[in-house]
C-alpha positions in Angstrom: 21.2 -12.1 -3.8 18.8 -14.5 -4.0 19.5 -15.8 -0.2 19.3 -12.3 1.0 15.1 -12.1 0.4 15.1 -15.9 1.3 12.4 -15.3 3.3 9.8 -14.1 0.6 10.1 -17.6 -0.9 11.2 -20.1 1.4 10.0 -23.3 -0.4 12.8 -23.5 -3.1 15.3 -21.1 -5.0 16.6 -21.6 -8.8 19.4 -19.7 -10.8 19.4 -19.6 -14.5 22.1 -18.1 -16.8 20.3 -16.6 -19.9 23.2 -17.9 -22.3 26.8 -16.7 -23.0 25.7 -12.7 -23.1 22.2 -12.5 -21.4 21.2 -11.9 -18.0 21.5 -14.1 -14.9 18.0 -14.6 -13.1 17.5 -16.1 -9.7 14.2 -17.0 -8.2 12.9 -17.7 -4.7 9.6 -19.6 -4.6 6.9 -19.1 -2.3 4.7 -22.3 -3.9 1.0 -21.1 -4.0 -0.2 -23.1 -7.3 1.2 -26.2 -8.8 3.5 -27.4 -6.0 5.4 -29.4 -8.2 9.0 -29.3 -9.8 7.2 -28.4 -13.0 6.5 -24.6 -11.5 10.2 -24.3 -10.6 11.7 -20.4 -11.4 13.4 -19.0 -13.6 11.7 -20.8 -16.2 12.1 -20.8 -20.2 8.9 -20.9 -22.8 7.9 -23.9 -24.6 9.9 -22.1 -27.9 13.4 -21.2 -25.6 12.7 -17.5 -26.5 11.6 -16.3 -23.3 12.8 -16.7 -19.7 10.9 -15.4 -16.6 11.4 -15.2 -12.9 8.1 -13.9 -11.6 6.8 -12.6 -8.0 3.2 -12.6 -7.4 0.0 -14.3 -9.1 -2.1 -14.3 -12.4 -5.3 -15.2 -11.0 -7.4 -15.6 -13.9 -4.6 -18.0 -15.8 -7.0 -20.9 -16.5 -9.2 -19.0 -18.7 -6.2 -17.6 -20.6 -5.1 -21.1 -20.6 -8.2 -22.4 -22.3 -8.3 -19.2 -24.8 -4.9 -20.3 -25.7 -5.6 -23.8 -26.5 -8.7 -23.1 -27.9 -6.5 -20.6 -30.9 -4.5 -23.6 -31.3 -1.4 -21.5 -29.4 -0.5 -24.4 -26.6 -1.5 -28.1 -26.8 1.3 -29.5 -24.6 1.8 -28.4 -21.0 4.9 -29.3 -18.5 2.4 -28.2 -15.5 -0.5 -26.3 -14.2 1.5 -23.2 -12.8 0.3 -19.8 -13.8 3.8 -18.8 -14.7 4.0 -21.4 -17.6 0.2 -19.9 -18.6 1.8 -16.3 -18.7 5.2 -17.7 -21.0 2.7 -19.0 -23.6 0.4 -15.7 -23.9 3.5 -13.8 -24.0 5.0 -16.0 -27.2 1.0 -15.9 -28.2 -0.2 -12.2 -28.0 3.3 -10.0 -27.4 4.7 -8.4 -24.1 2.1 -5.8 -23.7 -1.0 -7.3 -25.0 -0.2 -10.2 -22.6 0.4 -8.3 -19.7 -2.8 -6.2 -20.6 -4.9 -9.2 -20.1 -3.5 -11.0 -16.7 -5.7 -9.8 -13.8 -3.4 -10.1 -10.7 -0.5 -8.7 -8.5 3.4 -9.2 -10.4 6.5 -8.3 -10.3 8.5 -10.0 -13.2 11.9 -9.7 -15.1 11.5 -11.4 -18.6 14.3 -11.9 -20.8 13.8 -12.4 -24.4 16.4 -13.6 -26.3 15.6 -13.0 -29.9 15.2 -9.7 -29.1 17.9 -9.1 -26.8 15.6 -7.3 -24.5 15.4 -7.3 -21.1 12.0 -6.3 -19.3 10.9 -5.4 -16.1 7.1 -5.3 -15.4 5.2 -4.0 -12.6 1.4 -4.9 -11.7 -1.3 -2.4 -12.3 -1.5 -0.4 -8.9 1.9 -1.6 -7.2 1.2 -4.7 -5.3 4.4 -5.9 -5.8 7.8 -4.5 -5.6 10.9 -4.3 -8.5 13.9 -2.0 -8.0 16.5 -1.6 -10.4 19.9 0.3 -10.6 23.1 -0.1 -12.2 26.7 -0.4 -11.3 30.0 -1.1 -11.9 29.4 -4.6 -12.3 26.2 -4.0 -14.4 22.3 -3.7 -14.6 20.6 -5.2 -11.3 17.1 -5.9 -10.2 15.4 -7.5 -7.3 12.0 -7.2 -5.2 13.9 -5.6 -2.4 17.1 -3.4 -1.7 18.4 -6.1 0.4 19.2 -8.2 -2.9 20.8 -4.9 -4.4 23.1 -4.4 -2.0 24.5 -7.8 -2.7 25.9 -6.5 -5.9 29.9 -5.4 -6.3 30.0 -1.3 -5.8 26.0 -0.9 -4.8 25.9 2.9 -4.1 24.3 3.6 -0.7 24.4 7.8 -0.9 20.8 8.7 0.6 18.6 10.6 -1.7 17.7 13.9 0.2 15.1 14.6 -1.8 13.8 11.0 -1.0 14.6 11.6 2.9 12.5 14.7 2.1 9.5 13.0 0.9 9.6 10.0 3.5 9.4 12.8 6.4 6.2 14.3 4.6 4.9 11.1 3.7 6.0 8.7 6.1 7.3 6.5 3.2 9.7 6.8 0.6 7.5 8.4 -2.5 7.2 7.5 -5.9 9.7 6.2 -8.2 12.8 6.7 -5.8 14.0 5.1 -3.4 16.2 5.9 -0.3 19.8 5.5 -2.2 20.7 7.7 -5.0 20.9 5.6 -8.3 18.3 2.9 -7.2 14.7 3.1 -8.3 11.4 1.6 -8.6 10.0 0.6 -11.6 6.1 2.3 -11.5 3.2 0.7 -11.3 1.0 -0.4 -14.5 5.0 0.1 -16.0 7.3 -2.0 -18.4 11.0 -1.3 -18.7 12.7 -2.4 -21.2 16.6 -2.3 -21.6 18.1 -3.7 -25.0 21.3 -2.8 -24.6 24.1 -3.1 -21.9 25.5 0.6 -22.6 22.0 1.9 -22.2 21.5 4.1 -19.0 17.9 4.9 -19.1 15.3 2.3 -20.4 11.9 2.9 -22.3 9.6 3.2 -20.4 5.8 1.8 -21.5 3.1 2.4 -19.6 0.6 -0.4 -20.4 -2.5 0.4 -17.5 -2.8 4.3 -16.4 -5.4 5.3 -13.7 -5.6 8.9 -14.7 -6.4 7.9 -18.2 -8.8 4.8 -17.1 -10.3 7.4 -14.6 -10.9 9.7 -17.4 -12.3 7.6 -19.7 -14.8 6.2 -16.8 -15.7 9.6 -16.0 -16.8 10.3 -20.0 -19.0 6.8 -19.7 -21.0 7.0 -16.1 -22.8 4.3 -15.2 -26.9 5.1 -16.0 -28.3 2.3 -13.9 -30.4 2.6 -10.6 -29.0 2.5 -7.5 -30.1 -1.2 -6.8 -28.5 -2.1 -10.2 -25.2 -0.7 -9.2 -25.1 -2.5 -6.2 -25.6 -5.5 -8.2 -23.0 -4.7 -10.4 -20.4 -3.6 -7.5 -21.4 -7.1 -5.6 -21.5 -9.3 -9.0 -17.6 -8.0 -9.7 -16.5 -7.8 -6.1 -17.9 -11.8 -5.7 -15.5 -12.5 -8.9 -12.8 -10.6 -7.8 -12.6 -12.6 -4.7 -13.6 -16.1 -6.1 -10.6 -15.7 -8.4 -8.2 -14.9 -5.8 -9.2 -18.0 -3.5 -7.8 -20.2 -5.9 -4.5 -21.9 -4.3 -3.1 -25.1 -3.5 -1.9 -24.2 -0.1 -4.3 -23.1 3.1 -5.9 -20.2 2.4 -7.7 -17.3 4.9 -8.3 -13.5 5.5 -7.4 -10.6 7.7 -10.5 -9.3 9.3 -10.5 -6.2 11.2 -14.2 -5.4 11.8 -14.5 -2.7 9.1 -16.4 -2.2 6.0 -13.2 -3.3 3.4 -12.0 -6.4 5.5 -15.5 -7.4 6.5 -16.6 -7.4 2.8 -14.2 -9.5 1.1 -14.9 -12.1 4.1 -18.2 -12.0 3.6 -18.0 -12.4 -0.4 -15.5 -15.4 0.2 -17.6 -17.2 3.1 -20.6 -17.1 0.3 -18.1 -18.9 -2.1 -16.8 -21.3 0.1 -18.2 -24.7 1.6 -16.0 -24.3 4.6 -16.0 -21.9 7.4 -13.3 -19.1 6.1 -9.9 -19.0 8.4 -10.0 -15.3 9.5 -7.7 -13.9 11.7 -7.6 -10.3 13.9 -5.4 -8.6 16.8 -7.1 -7.4 19.9 -5.5 -4.5 21.3 -5.3 -4.2 25.4 -6.0 -0.3 25.0 -9.6 -0.1 24.4 -9.5 3.1 21.8 -7.2 1.3 19.7 -9.4 -2.3 19.5 -11.3 -3.3 16.6 -11.3 -7.2 18.5 -14.8 -7.0 19.1 -16.0 -6.0 16.0 -14.0 -8.6 14.1 -15.4 -11.3 16.3 -19.0 -10.3 15.8 -18.4 -9.9 11.9 -16.7 -13.7 12.2 -19.5 -15.3 14.6 -22.7 -13.9 12.0 -20.3 -15.2 8.9 -19.1 -18.5 10.9 -16.1 -17.9 10.4 -12.8 -19.9 11.7 -11.8 -17.1 13.8 -8.5 -16.5 15.4 -7.6 -13.7 17.5 -4.9 -12.6 19.4 -4.5 -10.2 22.0 -1.4 -8.2 21.8 0.4 -6.8 24.8 2.7 -3.3 24.3 5.8 -5.9 25.1 4.6 -7.9 22.3 4.1 -4.4 19.9 7.6 -3.2 21.8 9.6 -6.6 20.4 8.6 -5.6 16.9 10.1 -2.6 16.3 14.0 -3.7 16.5 13.0 -5.7 13.6 11.1 -3.2 11.9 14.3 -1.7 9.6 14.9 -4.8 8.4 11.6 -6.0 7.4 11.0 -3.0 5.9 14.3 -2.3 3.9 13.6 1.5 3.6 12.7 4.1 6.0 9.0 3.4 6.3 7.0 5.1 9.3 3.2 3.7 9.1 2.7 3.0 12.5 0.0 0.2 11.7 3.5 -1.8 10.0 3.6 -3.1 13.7 0.1 -4.8 14.1 0.3 -5.6 10.7 3.6 -7.5 10.9 1.7 -9.1 13.9 -1.5 -10.4 12.6 0.4 -11.7 9.4 2.8 -13.8 12.0 -0.1 -15.2 13.7 -2.0 -16.2 10.2 1.4 -17.9 8.8 0.8 -20.1 11.4 -1.9 -21.8 9.8 -2.3 -20.2 6.1 0.3 -19.7 3.2 -1.9 -17.1 1.3 -4.6 -14.4 3.2 -7.0 -11.6 1.3 -7.0 -8.4 2.8 -8.9 -5.2 2.4 -7.1 -3.1 1.0 -8.4 -0.3 -1.6 -11.6 0.5 -0.5 -10.5 3.9 1.1 -8.8 5.1 -2.1 -11.6 3.4 -5.0 -14.9 4.4 -2.9 -14.2 7.5 -0.7 -13.1 6.4 2.7 -10.9 9.1 4.0 -11.8 11.5 6.0 -10.2 14.3 3.5 -12.6 12.6 0.8 -15.3 13.7 2.6 -14.3 17.0 4.5 -11.7 18.2 1.8 -14.4 19.7 -1.0 -16.2 21.4 1.9 -13.4 23.1 3.6 -12.5 24.2 -0.4 -16.0 25.6 -0.9 -15.5 27.3 2.4 -12.1 28.5 1.7 -12.7 30.1 -1.7 -15.5 32.2 -0.2 -13.3 34.1 2.4 -11.2 36.7 2.1 -6.8 35.6 3.2 -7.4 37.7 6.7 -10.8 36.2 8.0 -9.0 32.5 7.1 -5.2 33.4 8.6 -7.8 34.7 11.8 -9.9 31.3 11.9 -6.5 29.4 11.8 -5.1 31.1 14.5 -7.8 30.6 16.5 -8.1 26.8 15.6 -4.5 26.1 17.1 -4.7 28.6 20.4 -6.6 25.6 21.3 -4.3 22.3 21.9 -5.5 19.2 20.5 -6.1 17.8 24.1 -8.4 20.6 24.3 -10.4 19.9 21.2 -10.7 16.2 22.2 -12.1 17.1 25.5 -14.5 19.0 23.8 -15.8 16.5 21.3 -15.7 14.1 24.7 -18.2 16.3 26.3 -20.3 16.8 23.6 -21.1 13.2 22.6 -23.3 12.8 19.9 -23.6 16.2 18.8 -20.5 16.1 17.2 -19.2 13.5 14.8 -17.4 10.7 16.7 -14.0 9.8 15.1 -10.5 9.0 17.0 -8.1 12.1 17.9 -10.3 14.9 16.8 -7.6 17.6 18.0 -5.2 16.3 15.5 -7.3 16.4 13.2 -8.9 19.8 13.6 -5.4 21.3 13.5 -4.7 19.2 10.0 -7.8 21.7 9.1 -6.3 24.8 10.4 -3.1 24.2 8.4 -5.0 24.0 5.1 -7.1 27.5 5.1 -4.2 28.9 3.1 -4.1 26.1 0.0 -4.3 27.7 -3.1 -6.0 25.0 -4.6 -7.7 21.8 -3.9 -4.9 19.8 -5.3 -2.2 21.9 -2.6 -5.2 21.3 0.1 -4.9 17.3 -0.5 -1.0 17.4 0.0 -1.3 19.1 3.5 -3.7 17.1 4.2 -1.9 14.1 3.3 1.2 14.9 4.9 2.4 14.3 8.4 4.7 17.6 8.7 3.4 20.7 7.6 5.5 22.7 4.5 6.2 25.4 7.1 8.1 22.8 9.2 11.6 23.1 7.9 12.8 19.4 9.2 15.9 19.2 7.2 18.8 21.7 7.4 19.2 21.5 3.6 15.3 21.1 2.7 15.4 19.6 -0.9 12.1 19.7 -2.6 10.4 16.5 -1.7 9.8 13.6 -4.1 6.0 13.2 -5.3 3.3 14.7 -7.4 2.6 18.2 -8.8 -0.5 20.2 -7.9 -1.8 20.1 -11.9 -5.4 18.6 -11.8 -5.8 15.0 -12.7 -9.7 14.8 -13.5 -10.8 18.1 -11.4 -12.6 19.6 -14.1 -12.7 16.7 -16.5 -15.7 15.2 -14.9 -14.7 14.4 -11.4 -14.8 17.1 -8.1 -12.8 17.6 -5.4 -13.3 14.0 -3.5 -12.6 12.4 -7.0 -9.3 14.4 -7.2 -8.0 13.0 -3.5 -9.3 9.7 -4.3 -7.0 9.2 -7.6 -4.3 11.2 -5.8 -4.2 8.5 -2.8 -4.4 5.9 -5.4 -1.4 7.1 -7.4 0.6 8.1 -4.2 -0.4 6.8 -0.7 -1.8 3.2 -1.8 1.3 2.0 -3.4 4.1 3.8 -1.6 2.2 3.5 1.8 -0.6 0.7 2.3 1.0 -1.7 -0.2 4.2 -1.7 0.7 3.5 -2.0 4.6 1.7 -5.1 3.4 3.9 -6.7 1.4 6.8 -6.3 3.8 5.0 -7.3 6.7 3.5 -10.7 4.8 6.5 -11.5 3.0 8.7 -11.1 6.0 6.7 -14.4 7.1 6.6 -16.2 3.5 2.9 -15.2 3.6 1.1 -14.1 0.5 -1.5 -11.3 0.9 -3.9 -10.6 -2.0 -6.1 -7.6 -2.8 -9.3 -8.1 -4.2 -10.7 -4.9 -3.7 -7.4 -3.3 -5.8 -8.7 -5.6 -9.2 -8.3 -3.1 -12.0 -11.9 -4.2 -13.1 -13.3 -2.6 -10.0 -11.4 0.6 -10.2 -13.0 1.0 -13.6 -16.5 0.6 -12.3 -16.0 2.5 -9.0 -15.0 5.7 -11.6 -18.0 5.1 -13.5 -20.5 5.6 -10.7 -21.9 9.0 -9.8 -20.1 10.6 -7.0 -22.7 10.3 -4.3 -22.8 6.4 -4.8 -19.6 6.6 -3.4 -19.7 9.5 -0.7 -23.2 10.4 0.2 -23.5 12.9 2.9 -21.1 12.5 5.7 -20.8 8.6 5.0 -18.1 7.3 2.5 -18.0 4.1 0.7 -21.9 4.3 0.9 -21.8 1.6 -1.9 -19.5 -0.9 -0.5 -21.9 -0.8 2.7 -25.2 -1.5 0.6 -23.1 -4.5 -0.6 -22.0 -5.6 2.9 -25.5 -5.0 4.1 -27.2 -8.3 1.9 -24.5 -10.1 3.9 -23.9 -8.6 7.2 -26.0 -6.5 9.6 -24.0 -3.0 9.5 -24.5 -2.3 13.3 -21.8 -4.9 13.8 -19.4 -3.3 12.2 -16.7 -1.0 13.7 -18.1 2.2 14.0 -14.8 4.4 13.5 -11.6 3.6 11.6 -8.6 2.4 14.0 -6.5 1.7 11.1 -4.8 -1.2 12.9 -3.7 1.5 15.7 -1.4 1.8 18.1 -1.0 4.0 21.5 2.3 5.7 20.5 2.1 8.4 22.4 2.2 7.0 25.8 4.9 4.4 24.6 7.0 7.1 23.7 6.5 8.5 27.2 7.1 5.2 28.8 8.6 2.3 27.6 10.2 3.7 24.2 11.5 7.0 26.0 14.9 5.8 26.4 15.1 4.2 23.0 13.7 7.4 21.5 16.1 9.8 23.2 18.8 8.2 21.9 17.8 8.2 18.2 16.9 12.3 18.9 20.2 12.8 20.4 21.4 16.4 19.4 24.7 15.1 17.9 22.9 12.1 15.9 19.8 14.6 14.6 22.6 17.2 13.5 24.2 14.2 11.9 22.1 13.2 9.4 21.2 17.1 8.9 17.8 17.8 10.4 16.4 20.9 12.2 17.3 20.2 15.6 16.2 22.6 17.4 12.8 21.8 16.3 12.7 18.3 16.5 13.8 18.5 20.4 11.2 21.3 20.8 8.8 18.7 19.6 10.3 16.0 21.7 9.9 18.1 24.5 6.0 19.1 24.1 5.1 15.1 23.7 7.1 14.4 26.6 5.2 16.7 28.8 1.8 16.1 27.4 1.5 19.6 25.7 1.3 18.8 21.6 0.4 14.7 20.3 3.7 14.7 18.2 4.1 10.9 18.5 3.1 10.3 14.8 5.5 13.3 13.6 8.2 12.1 15.6 7.5 8.5 14.4 9.1 9.4 11.1 12.2 10.6 12.3 12.5 8.1 14.6 11.9 5.3 12.2 14.7 7.0 9.9 16.9 7.1 12.8 16.5 3.4 13.6 16.8 2.3 9.9 19.8 4.4 9.4 21.3 2.6 12.6 20.5 -0.8 11.1 22.3 -0.1 7.7 25.6 1.3 9.3 24.5 4.6 8.4 24.6 5.8 12.0 
């Protein structure tokens, strides 16, 4: 099992049987802090009660270590690793109290020999993965499905509900995996198994973003704009500083957008030497953020490395995707994310990334326009909404793109306006803001019956989370993105792409203290008019002129449509063959119609079809085709 994911920890390995009746724990180590053998895992606690196998980092371990020493809990240390400090904290305070004190990203398994209990623990927002299952061989767990597949009698029957959820969200959502019987440990949770015969573990939620958001809304920030900017700046600086602790070379991804530029600016402000930054440039100008990244790097005087990728570079990655991502995964920015991770790994072992700014501070288009659309909808009779929808969709997306191009500065500038406008038309019949969010955040529409059996997709229900509890529609959408899109798509993408090359990616914007502060801020501090992430922009403006920042959000885009009509056409045609679609239970007629429309330039279905192509490619690689 450990060998199957050796790339996640290429520096060393460990194997330990926990007594005659305990589990066997294995570990692959990517050495970041305390590179000596004293950081070796699996690691036992000083008393021998606990054994841990831990993936990730606890950034405030030095402060915890000092507190433990002051309290007389630990005086002798074997080394300087965060793993040893975690074990000491758990012995001193208990698991729940200790993990609530950890600032970091982590997935770990802890054996308690005295209580004969096994705990599976995952960080608050789901940065690090952890799967578990039961087979005839017993309970098994690991960072990726590749490890679990080594277990005798492991079940690989496709979970059709998870597949349906994948086709809506371009990632497998929620606690389920693509396989029946294999599940993820939920973010912010501890799963406890006490008896071999227990089928379901006891679940303890030590951090709940819904509860934290509601509590924060109940005690709103009362200071001025300047005080709010200073509070966010100060907390972000601390989060970045903590994540710069490493005994190996460290750098950062830099796209030239708000989030990554803020992280790099705060890194450079706290570094005596130029920070190593990395970006990729695309030969297709419409998808290139390289110029903005270079401008920010020059202003901050970072040591910048960029790589211009060609279509050939990206196409060469596609055969690797099913193996890298281990489950079906169809966020097409997976390709440039992997390429920039591979570029960075040549020089550093750790990078800081800017993920989380959109979810915490209102950066997606749906956060800005969702409330306006809903306010428009609820004042219009259904027949008028239906007529508006028909009118909008009567013009193909390409026609809307041309209109926006001709209008120039008279209309807002964003990429692929035609597709976005058609998505707006699809939500005119939404029955609630929560349903509107589900449609806006989905590729395929509910009316598109993609599967012959069409099971209910796995996902969140439509009960309001904060709307009516101090939050509005924008806040509701932000929180839903934090719960689902962030861990299932964004963080899965970054973890698999970085770990595939033995690179650790750290996420300072996802510090749970920043989440709590963001939810205390008045709504207009996050979204102001047509501008999302308003307060992040003000923080960044203290370090970088905002005119240098990328004007529109590229999101590591690729020219997928032209590739599918060109160099990828033969590959896609093979995967979308009617016999293959029938065998996998797809609505073959619908898929083939969309494929024909894409090939003839009538509709830009490339991102929708990418979902199916990635599932089919994954299925072939796993031997399910």
